[in-house]
N, C-alpha and C positions, 0 to 999 in steps of 0.2 A: 366682308361687313362686318362688324364692331355690336354685341348680342348683351347686353345691364343686364341683368335682373333688378326692380327698383320695387319700394313697397310704397303704399299709398301716402302724401306726402313728402317721398324722398323725390331728388332729382339728378340729372345731367345736364353739366357745363359745357358748349362748344365755342370753343375763341377761335377764332379764326389769326392767319399770320397780322394785320393788320391791328389788333386788340380785340374788338368788335366779339363778344360772347353771343350765345342765345343760348336761354336757360327753359329746360322742360322737364316742369314739375308734374310725376301722375300722381291727381286731382281725387278720383275716383274706379275704384273698382266696381266691377259687377256686372251679370251675366252674359261672360261673351264677350263684353265694353269696357275698355278702358278709358277714360278720358284725362287728357293732359292740356297741362298749361304753358304756353307755348312763351318767352319772353325775350322778344328780339328788335336789335333796332329797326328805327321806323322805316326805314328804308330799306329792308328786308324782306321781301316776297313771300310767303309763307302761305300754301296754298299746298288741302287734301290730295293725296295723287288720285286719285277718281277725279276730279275734276280736269286734269289738264289734259288725261286721258282724253275726257268728252270738251273736250277744247279743240286737240289734234283732230279728232273727228268730225267736228264740222267745217274746221280749216283744211278737211282734204287731205291731211299729211297723215302719215301711214303710223298706227298705232304702236305704239310696242308691245313685246306679247310680258 
């Protein structure tokens, strides 16, 4: 896992081999909460991790630790 430090309004760009990129921007830093903006191609699914766990639980799939 790559861990990067960013300040408010700084960004990280992830580029795939096909040239498409995803930009992640730190929008706000509060008490225990960081708000990020994500700019991704329309065909890219962006989902919070806890929602994928919930979907797996409802479908009967085994949850990951």
